[in-house]
C-alpha positions as CSV (number, residue, x, y, z in Angstrom):
1,M,27.3,18.9,-0.3
2,F,26.1,19.0,3.3
3,I,25.2,22.5,4.7
4,N,25.4,22.9,8.5
5,K,25.7,19.1,8.8
6,L,25.5,17.1,11.9
7,T,26.9,13.6,12.3
8,A,25.2,10.6,13.8
9,I,26.6,7.4,15.2
10,V,25.2,4.1,14.1
11,I,23.9,2.4,17.2
12,E,22.4,-0.7,15.7
13,K,21.9,-2.3,12.3
14,T,19.5,-5.2,11.7
15,I,19.4,-7.0,8.3
16,I,15.9,-8.1,7.5
17,T,16.4,-9.5,4.0
18,D,19.1,-9.2,1.4
19,V,17.6,-5.8,0.5
20,L,16.0,-4.6,3.6
21,M,17.5,-3.4,6.9
22,V,16.6,-1.4,10.0
23,I,19.2,1.0,11.2
24,K,19.2,3.1,14.4
25,I,21.3,6.2,14.7
26,K,22.0,8.9,17.3
27,P,22.7,12.5,16.1
28,N,25.5,14.3,17.9
29,S,23.1,17.2,18.6
30,S,19.4,17.7,19.3
31,F,17.3,16.6,16.4
32,V,13.6,17.7,16.4
33,Y,10.9,16.2,14.2
34,R,7.2,15.5,14.0
35,P,6.0,11.9,13.7
36,G,5.7,11.1,9.9
37,Q,8.5,13.4,8.8
38,Y,11.8,12.4,7.2
39,C,15.5,13.0,7.8
40,T,18.2,13.3,5.2
41,V,21.3,11.2,5.8
42,G,24.4,10.7,3.8
43,V,27.6,8.7,3.4
44,N,30.7,9.8,1.4
45,G,29.1,13.0,0.3
46,T,25.9,11.4,-1.1
47,E,22.6,12.0,0.7
48,R,19.0,10.9,0.5
49,P,15.8,11.4,2.6
50,Y,14.4,8.5,4.7
51,S,11.1,8.5,6.7
52,I,11.7,8.1,10.4
53,V,10.2,5.0,12.1
54,S,10.8,6.1,15.6
55,A,8.7,8.6,17.5
56,P,10.2,11.8,19.0
57,Y,10.1,10.4,22.6
58,E,12.5,7.6,21.6
59,E,16.3,7.8,22.2
60,Y,17.4,6.9,18.7
61,L,16.3,7.7,15.1
62,E,15.1,4.5,13.5
63,L,15.1,4.0,9.7
64,F,13.8,1.2,7.5
65,V,16.0,1.1,4.4
66,E,15.7,-0.7,1.1
67,L,18.9,-1.5,-0.8
68,V,19.1,-0.4,-4.4
69,P,22.1,-2.3,-5.8
70,D,22.9,0.3,-8.5
71,G,21.8,3.2,-6.3
72,T,23.9,6.2,-5.3
73,L,23.6,6.0,-1.5
74,T,22.1,2.7,-0.2
75,P,25.1,0.5,-1.2
76,N,27.4,2.7,0.9
77,L,24.8,2.9,3.7
78,W,24.6,-0.9,3.6
79,N,28.3,-1.1,4.5
80,V,28.2,1.0,7.7
81,N,28.4,-0.8,11.0
82,S,27.7,-0.1,14.7
83,G,30.0,2.7,15.8
84,D,30.4,4.2,12.4
85,M,29.5,7.9,11.8
86,I,27.2,9.1,9.0
87,N,26.0,12.6,8.1
88,I,22.6,14.0,8.8
89,R,21.0,17.3,7.9
90,P,20.0,19.2,11.0
91,R,16.3,19.6,10.2
92,A,13.5,17.1,9.5
93,K,11.1,17.9,6.7
94,G,7.8,16.7,5.3
95,I,4.1,17.2,5.7
96,F,3.1,13.5,5.9
97,T,1.9,13.9,9.4
98,L,-1.2,13.1,11.4
99,E,-4.4,15.1,10.9
100,N,-5.4,15.4,14.5
101,N,-8.9,16.9,13.7
102,Y,-10.0,13.5,12.3
103,D,-10.7,10.4,14.3
104,N,-10.2,7.7,11.6
105,H,-6.8,7.3,10.0
106,F,-6.8,4.8,7.1
107,M,-3.1,4.1,6.4
108,L,-1.8,2.3,3.3
109,A,1.8,1.2,2.9
110,T,4.1,-0.9,0.8
111,V,7.1,-2.5,2.5
112,T,9.3,0.4,3.8
113,G,6.3,2.8,3.4
114,V,5.2,1.6,6.8
115,A,8.0,3.7,8.4
116,P,6.2,7.1,9.0
117,I,3.0,5.3,9.8
118,L,4.7,3.6,12.7
119,S,6.1,6.9,13.9
120,M,2.6,8.4,14.0
121,I,1.1,5.4,15.8
122,R,3.9,5.1,18.4
123,D,3.6,8.8,19.2
124,S,-0.2,8.7,19.4
125,L,-0.1,5.8,21.8
126,H,2.7,7.4,23.9
127,H,0.5,10.5,24.4
128,G,-2.6,8.5,25.1
129,L,-4.6,9.8,22.1
130,N,-7.2,7.1,22.4
131,S,-9.8,9.0,20.2
132,H,-7.7,8.2,17.1
133,R,-8.4,4.9,15.3
134,F,-5.8,3.5,13.0
135,Y,-6.5,1.1,10.2
136,I,-3.3,-0.1,8.5
137,I,-3.0,-2.1,5.3
138,H,0.6,-3.1,4.7
139,G,1.5,-4.7,1.4
140,A,4.5,-6.7,0.3
141,S,5.4,-9.3,-2.3
142,F,6.8,-11.7,0.3
143,E,6.0,-12.4,4.0
144,K,9.6,-11.8,5.0
145,E,9.4,-8.2,3.8
146,L,6.8,-7.3,6.5
147,A,9.5,-6.3,9.0
148,Y,7.2,-4.6,11.5
149,R,4.4,-7.1,11.3
150,S,5.0,-8.5,14.8
151,E,4.9,-5.1,16.4
152,L,1.7,-4.0,14.6
153,E,0.0,-7.3,15.2
154,N,0.8,-7.0,18.9
155,L,-0.5,-3.4,19.0
156,S,-3.7,-4.5,17.3
157,R,-4.2,-7.2,20.0
158,I,-3.8,-4.9,23.0
159,H,-5.4,-1.7,21.6
160,D,-8.9,-1.7,20.4
161,N,-8.3,1.4,18.3
162,I,-5.6,-0.2,16.0
163,F,-6.4,-2.6,13.2
164,Y,-3.7,-4.1,11.1
165,I,-4.1,-6.0,7.8
166,P,-0.9,-7.3,6.1
167,T,-1.4,-8.5,2.5
168,L,0.8,-10.3,0.0
169,S,0.7,-9.7,-3.7
170,R,2.3,-13.0,-4.6
171,P,0.5,-15.5,-2.3
172,H,1.3,-18.5,-4.6
173,D,5.0,-18.0,-4.6
174,P,6.8,-20.9,-2.9
175,E,8.4,-18.4,-0.4
176,N,4.9,-17.6,0.8
177,N,3.7,-21.2,1.2
178,R,2.8,-20.7,4.8
179,W,0.8,-17.5,4.3
180,Q,-2.8,-17.6,5.5
181,G,-3.6,-13.9,5.6
182,E,-5.0,-11.3,3.1
183,T,-3.9,-11.4,-0.5
184,G,-3.8,-8.8,-3.2
185,R,-2.1,-5.4,-3.8
186,V,-2.9,-2.6,-1.4
187,N,-4.6,-0.5,-4.1
188,T,-6.9,-3.3,-5.2
189,I,-8.2,-4.3,-1.8
190,F,-8.3,-1.0,0.2
191,Y,-11.9,-0.2,-0.8
192,K,-13.1,-3.4,0.7
193,Y,-11.8,-2.3,4.1
194,I,-13.4,1.1,3.8
195,D,-16.7,-0.8,3.6
196,K,-15.7,-3.3,6.3
197,F,-14.8,-0.6,8.8
198,S,-17.7,1.7,7.7
199,L,-15.4,4.6,7.2
200,D,-16.9,7.9,6.0
201,H,-15.2,10.7,4.2
202,E,-16.2,13.3,6.8
203,N,-14.2,11.8,9.7
204,T,-11.5,9.8,7.9
205,V,-8.1,10.6,6.3
206,I,-6.5,8.2,3.9
207,Y,-2.7,8.1,4.0
208,A,-0.6,6.3,1.4
209,C,3.2,5.8,1.5
210,G,5.5,3.7,-0.6
211,H,5.4,2.7,-4.2
212,P,4.4,5.6,-6.5
213,G,2.1,3.4,-8.6
214,M,0.1,2.3,-5.6
215,I,-0.2,5.9,-4.4
216,E,-1.4,7.3,-7.7
217,D,-4.1,4.6,-8.0
218,V,-5.3,5.0,-4.4
219,K,-5.3,8.8,-4.7
220,A,-7.5,8.7,-7.8
221,Q,-10.0,6.3,-6.1
222,A,-9.9,8.2,-2.8
223,R,-10.7,11.6,-4.4
224,E,-13.4,10.1,-6.5
225,I,-15.3,9.0,-3.3
226,G,-14.5,12.3,-1.5
227,F,-11.8,11.3,1.1
228,R,-9.1,13.6,2.3
229,F,-5.8,12.1,1.1
230,K,-2.1,12.5,2.1
231,E,0.8,10.8,0.4
232,E,4.5,10.2,0.6
233,K,6.2,8.6,-2.4
234,Y,9.4,6.6,-2.3
235,W,11.6,6.6,-5.3
236,R,14.3,4.0,-5.7
237,D,17.8,5.5,-5.7
């Protein structure tokens, strides 16, 4: 049941793959959040949390959603269209936010886990926080799942404090036959980039968002080598 619920109108819906979509919504009242936090939305009385892609200065809330065919919410959310109304809880939550006292932000994500990372990067650029350096490793099984690849590659071209490395875990699958980038799972290659970028634990935070298995593996390795670590797990439902 929603308590003190707001409603939000669906402004735009973009299908990325059969199981991935980007949806933009506009709450009917002011909605305050910090970059990296999540909102809780619902359809037909069922609600789930979703990290926010957009930054607070943007007009709409942007969400990157994965369909779970036998899930309790996403099949209903998949059927909404522009102009439809959905429910949203009035407050954002979450502590997966930027650690401003550090200069280096080493950010690891799988598929939709890139959402809060984008929010933090967009907000930082908007406020001209050029002392922050962002290193993003974004993993997926298939190239088509890297929905924000173009945005991040463009940002890495025009900003010398942003480094973006997309990687595929199934590079030999026929669907990825044109791929020429990095390969391997995020948790198996991230240490290579700690070395490559000469990141030290005194001035670097490691962030991991997405698949719980990836996060647990990275967390164990990060703590072993003394890095501050922040996480946001996504459970399929």
